[in-house]
Every structure is written in C-alpha cells, then in structure tokens.
C-alpha positions, 0 to 999 in steps of 0.5 A: 202678841199673836196666839193661836185660836184654832177652832171648828168655826174657822178662826185662825188667830188673833192679834192686836194692832196699835194706830194713832189718830190722824195716822195710818196702819198697814195690817198683814193677814195670812192665809193657807196655800189652799185659799189663794184663789178665794175672795179676801175681805176685811170687815168690822164687828164684835163677833165674826159672822158671814154678814159682818160689815165688810170695809173692803173685799176683792177677788183680784190677785196681786193688785190693789183694791181701794174703797174710801180710806181702805186699801187691800192687796192680795199677795198670792206669792206670800200667802197673805193680804195687806190692808191699809187704813188711812186717816185713823180716828178713835171711832176706828177702834174695835174688832175687825176680821181678815176673812177668806170667803169659802163657798159651801164651807165656813170661811177662814178668818183672823181676829184683829183688835185695833186700838187707836191712840192719841199720843202727845209725843208725836205731831200728826204732820210736819213740813220740812224745807230742804236745799239741794244736797242733803236733808235730815228729818227727825221722827219722834215716837212714844216710849212703848216703841223703843224696841220696835223697828223704825220705819220710813216710807214715801206716799204714792201720788194718790196715797193709796200705798206708802213705798218703803224707803228704809227701816232699822232696829236700834241701830243705823242703816243705809239704803241707797241715798237714805240712812237712818240713825236710832237714838236709843233712849231719846225717843226719836230717830233721824232719817238723812237723805243724801244727793237730794234733788227736787225729785225727792219732794213729796210726802213721807211718813215716820212710823214703827213696825212689828207684826204690822206697820203704824205710820205716825207722823206725816212729813211734807218735804219740799226741796228747793234749789234756792 
C-alpha cells in the first residue's frame, strides 16, 4: 500500500505498517542517492515539522544506532535506512516520519502510519524445549497474512537486531539447517531446524514480511542433550 505524494514540501511517499502488541516492527525508509551523506531520523507527530519529536537520529553510516526501544541502521549502499521498534504497545499507534535532514533546504521525509493490533490468533511468547538432532516450531498468523511472506529470525544477544534465518512465500524453502513449510489455509507455518546443537539455543521470532517486517511471536528455544 505505497502511493506517491511528491510535493514541494519534501514528502516522498506514504505507507502503512501493521504491528502487534508485544511484538516488533522493522521499517525500511528509502532515500535518494544525493541524501547518502545527510543525517537520518525517525520521528512521531500528526504532521511533519522540522521540530517533530525525534525517536532516534544518526549521522553514522552502515552501523547501528540505538535509543531505548528504537534502533536505526543507515544502509548507504542500498539507499535506505532501517528502523526497528521493539515491545510495541497500543500507545505506539500513530503517524511517524522517516526524515533526511537537509541544512538550508526542506528535509525529505516519508509518512509512516503505524497500526498496533492485539490479535488473539498468536501468542506473544512461547517456550520450546528440544533435544539434539531436530526441532520443529509452529508459527501461527492471522487470516490477513495468508498471502504474505512468512519470516523467521534469531535475536542477537542484546536484541538490538534480529538476524534473518529463513523466509518463504506460500511454499517450502530451505536455508542451511533451517527449513519452512507453509500450510496454506491453516493459518500457520512450521520451521524445522536440523542438525540441532546446543548452539541453537536462543530467542527466535515468527513473523511476516511485506514492505516491512512484523515480528509477532517470540520463541524461546532451549536445546538440551538430555
């Protein structure tokens, strides 16, 4: 649901993002090549102004910047920056702006409408205990995600980022020791981890991906040899 809103005020586009209470969203903010060197920011407010409430800002390139529940990574090679919002609540609902700070001329900015839902389809957190060899994890999703890419990632130790393990669209897929099987019409998909060792112990997330990534259910996986 992306549509152009080019204007003299610098607004490039507008898109909608859906997140879930207790979950995480990963938002991609695109910019032009000419904006690579400028400061990037992410702010909240019903209307864009140069003094909007900035949740996070950075001049650093190709490295993570963190501020509370927000993280930002400016990928200059891809001409976009990535924003992560963790531990979502209904209070996070609202209008945000991906911004590029341009001294002496109007900033470039993109409007983001974030809708945080509470969905009974999916648990916020589950704990799985598995033995050496193989583990199978079930990931539920709501009906409106039937035709979206299914996504599975693993948290870094400090959960500043979530590392992509595997994704698939209405089919099966394999990536290393990870495989995913989508059960079309059943509103769940399964992730199988083969050659399982204790090193696979950690925190994972079930989610869906479109123009953004929504992490819905946290999976605490404990691998034991006993």
